C-alpha positions, 0 to 999 in steps of 0.5 A: 500500500502506498503512503498517503500524499499531499498531491493529486494528479490532474489533467491540464491542457497542454497550452496552459502547461506551456504558458505556465512553463514560460511564465515560471522560468524568469521567476524561477518557479516550477510549472506546478508552482506557477499554476499554484500561484495562478490558482491562488490569485484566482481564489483571491480575485473571486473572494474579493469580488474584483472585476477582471480589469481591477484584478489585472491592474492589481497584478501589474502593480504586484509584479512591478513591486516584485521586480523592484524587490528582486532588483534590490536583492542583487548582492551589493559590491560588499559581497554580502548575500541578500536575504533569501526570497520567500518560499511559495508556501510563505507567500501563499500564507501571507496572501491568504492572511491579508485576503481574509482580513480585507487588507488585500482588497482595500489595497487593490481597490486603492490602487485601482482608484488611483489608476482610474484617477490617473487615466481621467487626468491623462484623458483630460490633458 
């Protein structure tokens, strides 16, 4: 008898797996890790009631912040090693925590409103 596992196999469209592979590579995630990430984002979006446009804007802000954080994590000339990036489990735990207490939704809605105001100002100019 096989030992119980915390994993389950599912069939996914080849195109989705290839998209996940392409998206995962620059972020140094596994294909499974990328699909988990997307699933977590989807759960948060559904739970928060965001529109697709609001979710896209929030994801863009999140990814920009992530890129900035990665750039800041580059070892300085002093030779000191930067702090290791968070694990997927730790990030997922933080995401779930802030999504259940309303912090994430409030932050996303604030960003969306700022983006809307910027768009209105650009259109008026």
